[in-house]
N, C-alpha and C positions, 0 to 999 in steps of 0.2 A: 754889602759892606768893604770900602776899601784899605787897608790895612800898609801905611808908609812906613818903611825900613829907614831910618835915618843915613846919610851917606856916609858919612865916616866908618860903615860895616859893610859897603859895595863897592866905593870907590874910593882907593888908594890917591890917587889926583887930588882931593880934595883934604886930606888929613890936614887938621892945624898941630902945629908946632909942636905944641906939649905932645899930644898925641903919636909922634911919630919914635919916638924912643921905642914905646910899648911894642909898634908896630916891628920897628928894627931886632931889637930880642928876640923876637917870637919868629924872625923871617929862617928862612931853608940854610943850613951851611954851608951852602954853596953860593949863598947871597942873590938865590933870585926871588921873584917876589913871592907870595904866599896868600892864598884866597881868605875866606871868612872862618874857611873850619878847621883852621890850623888855629884862630882865639881856643882861648879858655873857656869851650862849652862840649854841653857831652851831643847836642841837636847835628846832625848831618848835614851835610850840602843839599841833600835830598827833600827834608825835613826842610831847612829855611825856604829852600826853591816854593814849596808847596803852602808858605804862605803869600806867594805876591801872582800865583801863576790860575787864581779862580778855583781853587781846589779843595776839598774839604777837610778842615786840616781841626778838628773839636778837640782832638787829644792834645796840641800841641799850644792851645792857647783860650782864655775864654776870657768875655765881655758881660761888663753890665749895663750896657747901652749900647745902641745902634744910633748911628744918626740919620739926617735925609741924604739919599740920593745927592742935594747938592750944599750937604755940609749945614744947611737950614732947616730947624730948628737940629743943634748937634744932639740934644737926649730926643730925639721923635720917639723912639723905648727905652723906660728905664725901668733895674727892677734893683730895689731896695734892699738893706739887709735882714729882710723880714721876708724876701722874696714875692714882697707886692707890687704889682709890673702897673706901669703907669704910661700912660700913649698921649703925646701932643699932637693929636689931630686924630680925627674923622679911620673908625676902623671897618671895613666892607667884606665879609665872609661870604664869597663868592661871585663878588659885583664889587665893583667900585662906589665908594660909599656916599652918597647923599648927606647923612646925619651921622652924628657920632658912631653911631652903632648900627650899622645897616649889613641885615641879614637875607639873602637869596635860600629860601629854604627853612625845613623845621626846627624849633626849636628846642631844647628837652632840658628842666630845670627840674633838679631833685634838692629841695627848699622851699624856702619864700620870698617872693619878690615884693619889694619893699619900694611902694612907688612916692615920691614925696611931689609929684609934678599933678599934672593933668593928663588923660588918656583921651587924647583925641577931643580936647578941649573939658574933657569931663572929669571931675576932682572927686575919683572914684573911690578916693578913701575915705573922704567926708561923705559923702552917698553911702555906701554902707555902713557906715559906720550910727548914720538916723535911721537908714530901714533899720538893725539891728535894734536899735532903742524902740521899736516899735511892736507894740501889741497885736499877735496874730490870732487867729482863732476864737476872736471875743463874741460873746454872746450880746445881741444888740435887743432890748425890751422895749416893744413899743408898748404906749397905755393912753386911754383917753385921756385929754388936756380939756382946756377950755372949749365949751359949747355953747352958743346961742342961738339965735332963732334960725339963720341960715346959714350959720359954719359949725364947724366941729375939725378939733387938733388933734392931730394925730401925735403922740411926744415919741422921740427916740430916746433911750437909755444913754447912746453914746455918740449923737451925731445930730444932723439940722430935724426939724418939727416940720412936720405938711400940712399947711387947712385944709381941710374939702369943703368944699362951697355949693351953693345949692343949684338942681338942675335946672335947666330952661331947655327953651324948644330944641337948642343945637347942640347940648350933652348934658350926660348921665352925672348925675351929681345928686346929694340929700334930698329928703324929702324933708322941704321948711315946715313951721310950722303950721305958718298961715297955710299951705297949703294941706295940712294936715285935720285942719277947722272945716277946712272944706268938706272933705272928702266923711269927714265925721256928720256932718249936714246931712250931705246928701242920705248918707246910708239911714237917717231916720224920717225921711221925705214921706209926707203920707198926703199933700197934695199938691193939685198943678196949677197954671193960673187963674186958674176960675175959683179956685177956694175947692174940690169937689176933689175927696180924697181918693184915691187908688184901692178902696175895699174890693172891687171885683175885678181888676187883675190879681190880687193876693188871693182869691177865691180859684178863679182862673187856674192861677198858678199852682194852688192847691189840687187843684181837679186831675190837672194834666201828673201832677208827683204822685197824685193815687193809683196810678192806669199803670195798667201792665202794660210792659214794653217787650218786643222782640218775641211774642207770642206764636203760635202753631192757627195756622184756619186753616177747617179743613172744611172742602166744593163739595155739595154732595148733588143728584138729580132726580127731580123727580116729573115722571112724563105723564100727558094727558094728550089724548085724541085730535084736540087741538093747541095745544102748547106744549114746551117742555120749562117746568123751573128750576132757576140755577141759584143752589141754600148753602147759605155760609153758616160755619158753629158758630161764629161768634160775632156773628155784622147780619147789615140786611140783606133779605132777597132779590131775586129778580128774574123774570119771564120772558122768553124768547116765541116771540108771536109768528103766527101761519107768515108764511112767502107772499108776498103777495104782484104785481106790476108794478111796483116802487123800491120795495125794501126785502132784502133777504129774510131768511124766516127756518120755520122748522115744517115738515112735509108731514101734511094733516093726512088720518089716517084715509078718508075721502080720497085725497088728490092722490095717494098710493093705492089703493085700489080702482080708481081708472088707469095711473100707470101700468097695474097687472092687464088690465083688460086689455090695454094700448099695444101693452109688448107681443099678447098673444099671437094679435091678429096677423098676417098673411103681408106682405105689404111687395109691392113691385111685380106681381103676378100678371104672367104673359097671358094675354088676348090671343087665341086663335083668330087673327087677321089675314086679308090676302094682299099679297105684296105685292107691287108695281116696280117695273123695268122696262124702261124705255130706252129698247137696243136700237133703233131705227134699221140702219142697213146692214150692224151686224150681226150675222146670227149666231158668232160665235159671243158674243157677251155673255160675263157669267150673272148665275143665279143669284138672285136674293136670299139670304141664309136666314133663318129663324123663321118662318114662313111657310104653311101647309099647301099654302097653291100660292101661284105666284100669274098677275096678269103683266103678257109680254105686249109692247104695244112696238110694231115696225112695220118696216116695207118688204120685210122675207122672215121668213120660218126660223125662229129660234130654235140651235143648236141643245142648248143647255136645259129645254123646258121637261119637266117632267109630267108622269098622271097628274089632272089635276088641273095644271096650271093653264091657263086661256092665254090664246094669241092675237090680235085686235091687227086686221092686215089695213096699214093703212093708203096701198096702192090704189 
């Protein structure tokens, strides 16, 4: 803020004629010039200088208003007699203001916020008042309303009713009265398209219903010389016949006896027959094994022949 000191206080050359006598009367005894501190004031020259050299001089003067830097508006900030502050312009805290009150940071308010306009276009006061008037946690009672052959109304005690319609091939729904009649008719149906009743089906169902289910069946075996009978505790029996060249089956007692006799027979019994070796001109040819005697055929006498062997000389 700029503080202007009148010229008659700081420059004697500009004094008006009416003021000159006051200055002369208060001049020094030697007739020399005097400065501002020689006037009738308790303020020192240093204190007066602090008013014009950008010093902090809170104790020397007070202001109820501040002007803009260019002088317009004159009362940029004004404090009235009640201490109320009026700002003619925008106020920015921590930033240059873009709106009347522009704050960069958090704001703590101890008290109520009174809004007469909107917040981001929303009339908060009106909306809050409307919501306050609403009933909350109310009980909604549902009841059955109007009913006809294909629809049924579910009525709400405090809202919109809804109508349930008949089911179709696409969506689930109510069972209509016509479909109910068809179900009843099918339930008492006793004849087919020929006019014959279904008493046989009813009888069969009754018999099956009377049967025991999930019962235990015990299997036993009755053996005989030519077959085996498989017996069921609660069903029909069956017989396994003797085996033959076509089908598998049981071994009869006769077959078993023949098998025992055949098993007792000696098989692959070696008969002592004469062996034969054609050794030719090789006297040291190996003798055939497993024979009591061997017949040698060759042009030289075999050296591996033993007693009982014979040699046929081919020379």
